[in-house]
C-alpha positions as CSV (number, residue, x, y, z in Angstrom):
1,X,-4.6,-27.4,7.8
2,X,-6.6,-25.6,5.0
3,X,-4.6,-25.4,1.8
4,X,-3.1,-21.9,1.5
5,X,-4.5,-21.4,-2.1
6,X,-7.9,-22.5,-0.9
7,X,-7.8,-20.1,1.9
8,X,-6.6,-17.2,-0.3
9,X,-9.6,-18.2,-2.9
10,X,-12.2,-18.2,0.0
11,X,-10.9,-14.8,1.2
12,X,-11.1,-13.4,-2.3
13,X,-14.7,-15.0,-2.6
14,X,-15.8,-13.3,0.7
15,X,-14.5,-9.9,-0.4
16,X,-16.3,-10.3,-3.8
17,X,-19.5,-11.2,-2.1
18,X,-19.2,-8.1,0.1
19,X,-19.1,-5.8,-2.8
20,X,-21.9,-7.6,-5.0
21,X,-24.4,-5.1,-3.8
22,X,-22.4,-2.1,-5.2
23,X,-22.1,-3.5,-8.7
24,X,-24.3,-1.9,-11.3
25,X,-24.4,1.2,-9.2
26,X,-22.6,4.0,-11.1
27,X,-20.2,6.2,-9.2
28,X,-20.7,9.9,-10.2
29,X,-18.6,12.7,-8.8
30,X,-17.8,16.3,-9.7
31,X,-15.0,18.4,-8.2
32,X,-14.3,22.0,-8.3
33,X,-11.1,23.5,-7.0
34,X,-10.8,27.4,-6.8
35,X,-7.5,28.8,-7.6
36,X,-6.0,25.6,-9.2
37,X,-4.2,25.7,-12.4
38,X,-6.3,24.1,-15.1
39,X,-5.2,20.8,-16.1
40,X,-6.3,17.1,-16.4
41,X,-7.8,15.6,-13.4
42,X,-7.7,11.9,-12.3
43,X,-9.8,9.8,-9.8
44,X,-7.8,6.9,-8.4
45,X,-8.9,4.1,-6.2
46,X,-6.0,2.9,-3.7
47,X,-5.3,-0.9,-3.8
48,X,-2.5,-2.9,-2.1
49,X,-0.8,-2.9,-5.5
50,X,-0.9,1.0,-5.8
51,X,-3.3,3.5,-7.2
52,X,-5.8,2.2,-9.8
53,X,-7.1,4.7,-12.3
54,X,-10.7,5.0,-12.2
55,X,-11.4,7.9,-14.6
56,X,-9.9,11.2,-15.9
57,X,-11.5,14.5,-16.8
58,X,-10.7,18.0,-18.1
59,X,-12.6,20.9,-16.6
60,X,-16.1,21.0,-17.9
61,X,-19.4,22.9,-17.2
62,X,-19.3,25.2,-14.3
63,X,-15.5,24.7,-13.8
64,X,-16.0,21.2,-12.4
65,X,-14.1,17.9,-13.1
66,X,-16.6,15.2,-13.8
67,X,-15.7,11.7,-12.9
68,X,-17.7,8.4,-13.2
69,X,-17.4,4.7,-13.1
70,X,-19.9,2.0,-14.3
71,X,-19.8,0.4,-10.8
72,X,-19.1,1.5,-7.3
73,X,-16.4,-0.1,-5.2
74,X,-16.1,1.0,-1.5
75,X,-12.6,2.2,-0.4
76,X,-10.1,4.9,-0.2
77,X,-10.0,7.2,-3.2
78,X,-7.8,10.1,-4.3
79,X,-8.5,12.9,-6.6
80,X,-5.6,14.6,-8.4
81,X,-6.1,18.0,-10.1
82,X,-4.4,21.2,-11.0
83,X,-0.6,21.2,-10.3
84,X,-0.5,18.0,-8.3
85,X,-3.1,18.8,-5.8
86,X,-4.2,15.7,-4.0
87,X,-7.8,15.2,-2.3
88,X,-8.1,12.1,-0.3
89,X,-11.7,10.6,-0.1
90,X,-13.4,7.9,1.9
91,X,-16.3,6.3,0.1
92,X,-17.8,3.5,2.0
93,X,-21.2,3.3,0.1
94,X,-22.7,4.8,-3.0
95,X,-25.0,7.8,-2.0
96,X,-25.6,9.1,-5.4
97,X,-23.7,12.0,-7.1
98,X,-21.0,13.5,-4.9
99,X,-20.0,17.2,-5.3
100,X,-16.7,18.4,-3.9
101,X,-15.8,22.2,-3.5
102,X,-12.2,23.2,-2.4
103,X,-9.7,26.0,-2.6
104,X,-6.3,25.4,-3.9
105,X,-4.6,27.1,-1.0
106,X,-6.4,25.3,1.7
107,X,-7.4,21.9,0.2
108,X,-8.5,20.1,3.5
109,X,-9.6,23.1,5.5
110,X,-11.9,24.3,2.7
111,X,-13.3,21.1,1.6
112,X,-17.1,21.0,1.4
113,X,-18.6,17.6,0.2
114,X,-22.4,17.4,-0.7
115,X,-24.1,14.1,-1.1
116,X,-21.8,12.1,1.1
117,X,-21.7,13.3,4.9
118,X,-19.2,10.5,5.9
119,X,-16.7,11.8,3.2
120,X,-17.2,15.3,4.5
121,X,-16.3,14.3,8.1
122,X,-13.3,12.3,6.9
123,X,-11.8,15.5,5.3
124,X,-12.5,17.5,8.3
125,X,-10.6,14.9,10.5
126,X,-7.8,14.8,8.0
127,X,-7.6,18.7,8.2
128,X,-7.2,18.3,12.0
129,X,-4.6,15.7,11.6
130,X,-2.6,17.6,9.0
131,X,-2.2,20.7,11.3
132,X,-1.1,18.5,14.1
133,X,1.5,16.6,11.9
134,X,2.8,20.0,10.8
135,X,4.1,20.5,14.4
136,X,5.8,17.1,14.3
137,X,7.6,18.4,11.2
138,X,8.5,21.6,12.8
139,X,9.9,19.8,16.0
140,X,12.1,17.5,13.7
141,X,13.6,20.7,11.9
142,X,13.9,22.3,15.4
143,X,15.8,19.3,16.6
144,X,18.1,19.5,13.8
145,X,18.7,23.1,13.7
146,X,18.5,24.4,17.3
147,X,21.1,21.9,18.5
148,X,19.1,21.3,21.8
149,X,18.7,25.1,22.5
150,X,15.2,26.0,22.9
151,X,13.8,22.6,21.8
152,X,11.9,22.2,25.0
153,X,9.6,25.1,24.1
154,X,9.0,23.7,20.6
155,X,8.2,20.3,22.1
156,X,5.7,21.9,24.5
157,X,4.0,23.6,21.7
158,X,3.8,20.3,19.8
159,X,2.3,18.6,22.7
160,X,-0.3,21.3,23.0
161,X,-1.0,21.0,19.4
162,X,-1.5,17.3,19.5
163,X,-3.7,17.7,22.7
164,X,-6.0,20.1,21.0
165,X,-6.0,17.7,17.9
166,X,-7.0,14.7,19.9
167,X,-9.8,16.6,21.6
168,X,-11.2,17.7,18.2
169,X,-10.9,14.3,16.8
170,X,-12.5,12.9,19.9
171,X,-15.4,15.0,19.3
172,X,-15.8,13.8,15.7
173,X,-15.2,10.1,17.1
174,X,-18.1,10.3,19.5
175,X,-20.5,11.6,16.9
176,X,-19.6,9.1,14.2
177,X,-19.7,6.3,16.9
178,X,-23.4,7.4,17.7
179,X,-24.1,7.4,14.0
180,X,-22.5,3.9,13.6
181,X,-25.2,2.3,15.8
182,X,-27.8,3.1,13.3
183,X,-25.6,2.5,10.1
184,X,-22.4,0.4,10.8
185,X,-21.7,0.1,7.0
186,X,-21.4,3.7,6.3
187,X,-19.8,4.9,9.6
188,X,-17.6,2.0,10.9
189,X,-14.8,2.4,8.6
190,X,-14.6,6.1,9.3
191,X,-14.8,5.5,13.0
192,X,-11.8,3.3,12.8
193,X,-9.8,5.7,10.6
194,X,-10.5,8.4,13.3
195,X,-9.1,6.1,15.8
196,X,-5.9,5.7,13.8
197,X,-5.5,9.4,13.4
198,X,-5.6,10.1,17.3
199,X,-2.5,9.5,19.4
200,X,-3.1,6.3,21.5
201,X,-4.3,7.2,25.1
202,X,-2.2,4.3,26.5
203,X,0.7,2.0,25.8
204,X,-0.9,-1.4,25.3
205,X,-1.3,-3.0,22.0
206,X,-5.1,-2.5,22.3
207,X,-4.5,1.1,22.8
208,X,-2.6,1.3,19.6
209,X,-4.8,-0.7,17.2
210,X,-8.2,-1.3,18.8
211,X,-10.6,-3.0,16.4
212,X,-9.1,-1.4,13.3
213,X,-7.3,-4.6,12.1
214,X,-10.5,-6.4,11.1
215,X,-11.6,-3.8,8.5
216,X,-10.4,-4.7,5.1
217,X,-11.1,-1.1,3.6
218,X,-8.4,0.2,6.0
219,X,-5.8,-1.8,4.3
220,X,-5.2,0.8,1.6
221,X,-5.5,3.9,3.8
222,X,-2.8,6.4,4.5
223,X,-3.8,6.2,8.3
224,X,-3.0,2.5,8.7
225,X,0.5,3.1,7.2
226,X,1.3,6.1,9.3
227,X,0.0,4.2,12.5
228,X,2.6,1.5,11.9
229,X,5.3,4.3,11.5
230,X,4.2,5.7,14.9
231,X,4.1,2.3,16.4
232,X,7.6,1.4,15.6
233,X,8.8,5.0,16.3
234,X,7.3,4.5,19.9
235,X,9.7,1.6,20.3
236,X,12.8,3.7,20.0
237,X,14.9,4.5,23.1
238,X,18.2,6.4,23.0
239,X,19.4,4.6,25.9
240,X,19.0,1.2,24.2
241,X,22.1,-0.7,22.9
242,X,21.9,-1.8,19.3
243,X,20.8,-5.2,20.3
244,X,18.3,-4.0,22.8
245,X,16.7,-1.8,20.1
246,X,16.7,-4.8,17.6
247,X,15.0,-6.8,20.4
248,X,12.3,-4.0,21.0
249,X,11.4,-3.8,17.4
250,X,11.0,-7.7,17.1
251,X,8.8,-7.9,20.2
252,X,6.6,-5.1,19.0
253,X,6.2,-6.7,15.6
254,X,5.7,-10.2,17.0
255,X,2.8,-8.8,19.3
256,X,1.3,-7.0,16.4
257,X,1.4,-10.1,14.2
258,X,-0.4,-12.1,16.9
259,X,-3.5,-9.8,16.8
260,X,-6.5,-11.1,14.9
261,X,-6.5,-9.2,11.4
262,X,-8.0,-9.6,8.0
263,X,-5.6,-10.8,5.2
264,X,-5.4,-7.4,3.4
265,X,-4.5,-5.4,6.5
266,X,-2.0,-8.1,7.2
267,X,-0.5,-7.9,3.9
268,X,-0.3,-4.1,4.0
269,X,1.4,-4.0,7.4
270,X,3.9,-6.7,6.5
271,X,4.8,-4.8,3.2
272,X,5.0,-1.5,5.2
273,X,7.3,-2.9,7.9
274,X,9.7,-4.3,5.3
275,X,9.9,-1.1,3.4
276,X,10.6,0.8,6.5
277,X,13.4,-1.4,7.7
278,X,15.0,-2.3,4.5
279,X,18.4,-0.5,3.9
280,X,18.5,0.6,7.6
281,X,20.7,-0.8,10.5
282,X,17.7,-3.1,11.0
283,X,17.8,-4.9,7.7
284,X,18.0,-8.1,9.6
285,X,14.5,-7.5,11.0
286,X,13.1,-6.9,7.6
287,X,14.4,-10.2,6.5
288,X,13.3,-11.8,9.7
289,X,9.6,-10.7,9.7
290,X,8.7,-12.7,6.6
291,X,9.8,-15.9,8.2
292,X,7.4,-15.4,11.1
293,X,3.5,-15.9,11.1
294,X,1.9,-12.5,10.8
295,X,-1.9,-12.4,11.3
296,X,-3.5,-14.9,8.8
297,X,-0.2,-14.8,6.7
298,X,1.9,-18.0,7.3
299,X,5.7,-17.7,6.9
300,X,7.0,-18.6,3.4
301,X,3.6,-18.5,1.9
302,X,4.9,-19.7,-1.5
303,X,7.5,-22.4,-1.1
304,X,9.4,-24.3,-3.9
305,X,7.3,-27.4,-2.9
306,X,4.0,-25.7,-3.4
307,X,1.6,-27.8,-5.5
308,X,0.7,-24.7,-7.5
309,X,4.2,-24.5,-8.9
310,X,4.6,-28.1,-9.6
311,X,1.3,-28.3,-11.7
312,X,1.4,-28.6,-15.4
313,X,-0.5,-25.4,-15.9
314,X,2.1,-23.2,-14.2
315,X,4.9,-24.9,-16.2
316,X,3.0,-24.5,-19.5
317,X,2.2,-20.7,-18.7
318,X,5.8,-20.0,-17.8
319,X,7.1,-21.5,-21.0
320,X,4.9,-19.5,-23.3
321,X,6.0,-16.3,-25.1
322,X,4.4,-13.0,-24.1
323,X,4.5,-9.6,-25.8
324,X,6.8,-7.3,-24.0
325,X,6.4,-3.4,-23.5
326,X,8.3,-2.9,-26.8
327,X,5.8,-5.0,-28.7
328,X,8.2,-7.9,-29.0
329,X,7.2,-11.5,-28.5
330,X,9.7,-13.2,-26.1
331,X,9.8,-15.8,-23.3
332,X,9.8,-15.1,-19.7
333,X,12.5,-17.5,-18.8
334,X,15.9,-16.9,-20.2
335,X,17.7,-19.8,-21.8
336,X,21.1,-18.2,-21.5
337,X,21.1,-17.8,-17.7
338,X,21.2,-20.4,-14.9
339,X,18.4,-18.6,-13.2
340,X,15.6,-16.2,-14.0
341,X,14.1,-13.7,-11.5
342,X,10.4,-12.6,-12.1
343,X,9.9,-9.4,-10.5
344,X,6.3,-8.6,-10.1
345,X,5.6,-5.0,-9.5
346,X,3.2,-2.2,-10.3
347,X,3.9,1.4,-11.6
348,X,1.9,3.2,-8.9
349,X,3.3,1.0,-6.1
350,X,5.9,3.0,-4.0
351,X,7.3,-0.2,-2.4
352,X,7.7,-1.7,-6.1
353,X,9.7,1.4,-7.2
354,X,12.0,1.2,-4.3
355,X,12.7,-2.6,-4.5
356,X,13.2,-2.2,-8.3
357,X,16.0,0.4,-7.7
358,X,17.6,-1.8,-5.2
359,X,17.5,-4.7,-7.5
360,X,18.9,-2.7,-10.4
361,X,21.8,-1.6,-8.3
362,X,22.7,-5.0,-6.8
363,X,22.2,-6.9,-10.1
364,X,25.1,-4.9,-11.6
365,X,27.4,-7.2,-9.8
366,X,25.8,-10.4,-11.0
367,X,26.8,-12.0,-14.2
368,X,24.2,-12.6,-16.9
369,X,25.2,-16.2,-17.2
370,X,24.0,-16.8,-13.6
371,X,20.9,-14.5,-13.5
372,X,18.4,-12.8,-15.8
373,X,15.7,-10.5,-14.5
374,X,12.1,-10.2,-16.1
375,X,9.7,-7.7,-15.0
376,X,5.9,-8.3,-14.8
377,X,4.1,-5.0,-14.4
378,X,0.6,-5.5,-13.0
379,X,-1.1,-2.4,-14.6
380,X,-3.9,-1.5,-16.8
381,X,-2.2,-1.5,-20.3
382,X,-2.2,1.8,-22.3
383,X,0.4,3.3,-24.8
384,X,1.6,5.7,-22.3
385,X,2.0,3.0,-19.7
386,X,4.0,1.0,-22.3
387,X,6.2,3.8,-23.0
388,X,6.9,4.5,-19.3
389,X,7.6,0.8,-18.6
390,X,9.9,0.5,-21.4
391,X,11.9,3.6,-20.4
392,X,12.5,2.5,-16.9
393,X,13.1,-1.2,-17.7
394,X,16.8,-1.2,-16.5
395,X,17.5,-3.3,-19.7
396,X,15.4,-6.2,-18.5
397,X,12.4,-7.4,-20.5
398,X,9.2,-6.0,-19.2
399,X,5.6,-7.5,-19.6
400,X,2.5,-5.7,-18.8
401,X,-0.2,-8.1,-17.4
402,X,-3.7,-7.3,-16.3
403,X,-4.3,-8.3,-12.6
404,X,-6.6,-11.0,-13.7
405,X,-4.2,-12.6,-16.0
406,X,-4.2,-16.6,-15.8
407,X,-0.5,-16.5,-15.2
408,X,-0.7,-14.5,-12.0
409,X,-3.6,-16.6,-10.7
410,X,-1.8,-19.7,-11.3
411,X,1.3,-18.4,-9.6
412,X,-0.6,-17.5,-6.7
413,X,0.4,-13.7,-6.9
414,X,-1.6,-11.8,-4.4
415,X,0.0,-8.4,-4.4
416,X,3.2,-6.4,-5.3
417,X,6.0,-6.2,-5.0
418,X,7.0,-9.9,-5.1
419,X,10.0,-12.0,-6.6
420,X,10.2,-15.4,-7.9
421,X,13.6,-17.2,-8.6
422,X,13.2,-19.8,-11.3
423,X,15.4,-22.3,-13.1
424,X,15.5,-22.9,-16.8
425,X,12.7,-25.3,-16.5
426,X,10.5,-23.0,-14.8
427,X,10.7,-24.6,-11.5
428,X,10.6,-22.4,-8.4
429,X,13.8,-22.5,-6.5
430,X,13.3,-19.5,-4.1
431,X,10.8,-16.9,-3.2
432,X,12.7,-14.1,-1.7
433,X,11.1,-11.1,-0.1
434,X,14.2,-8.7,-0.3
435,X,17.3,-8.2,-2.3
436,X,19.3,-9.4,0.7
437,X,17.4,-12.6,0.7
438,X,17.8,-13.0,-2.9
439,X,21.6,-12.6,-2.7
440,X,21.7,-15.2,0.0
441,X,19.7,-17.7,-2.0
442,X,21.9,-17.3,-5.0
443,X,24.8,-17.8,-2.8
444,X,23.4,-20.9,-1.5
445,X,22.5,-22.3,-4.9
446,X,26.2,-21.7,-6.1
447,X,27.6,-24.0,-3.4
């Protein structure tokens, strides 16, 4: 069997080679939003660890925000301007300078993109999806407020809205599929995203996912996460007992995990499933799913007997002192506690923020002599970031590390959030995925 760290390295190499052709090509974009409150604008690229800031801009010549980057990386982007207005963008290849015109009162419907026709079609598809999803929200409100009276009419209107949306999206899909034959690189990802936007036409696993799981660029998309939400929602049945519902969720996740998929997509789906199920009546499924193979991800991918954790390099890096968010030099591993938990997180990662809150609540009942927590914030360092990280530290030492820091590479960190339970010598004793697993591991170690 191929060593897991070697396989992860090969995957990273392959992804790097795919993007080599883009390096050196500058990304240039200007955005104008009519009716928006003048404010600083930001261009982000979405990654598994959260949003990565690419550039920021104030309104310049012609009322445009001007964004640029020294090199172009294909993927899902987001522009935030005005009073929190968010503009999703799909950029699969560099087509030169992109110009985006919008209105603040109709961001998606009014979007006009010059210089990148795939980005224009993506925004058009998102506008169709957004209108259909609004009917979903109205139906949820009606189900709560009408107490069953008149809900059938709302449901019929919702069904009609989705039928119309599916038809419009199918028209876009057919056009993109034809274009893909001539330029798969530009149009393939867009086609797969539109497939995820449409409601599935059947009930099979292929109807739900098609060929979308093999596209790495989809790993950070809104559509992939929403598809998983809908996929799990489709397994619900009010007639099921609790045990039957539990079994339905497990079966659906097992079937999904057996599908061929690339590592970034598998990682995103696994993180999303845990996030959706944690803290619910199905917490046991969130704990169970990480013990199962999922796509290319093996269960317990980093075990206490992993060669990486026993190497002199990891031990030496863990024993060093690092500068925390307050500017103090201090060790990662506490000498006063029996165990130290390293929480690997990122400011822009919603799953990280949720796990951090759960950990803060749970740790109040744990003595400092038994456990200390240290946070590793995987973000681009800045004075503003240090101030924020220090302010929400929960009293834990917080260290800000670049994603290419040698410690993270040696530990085998491949995404956030993550947790590593260490003893005083820096040996890994547990690699929990949830707070519930962490509590169980500590209980086991105390026996």
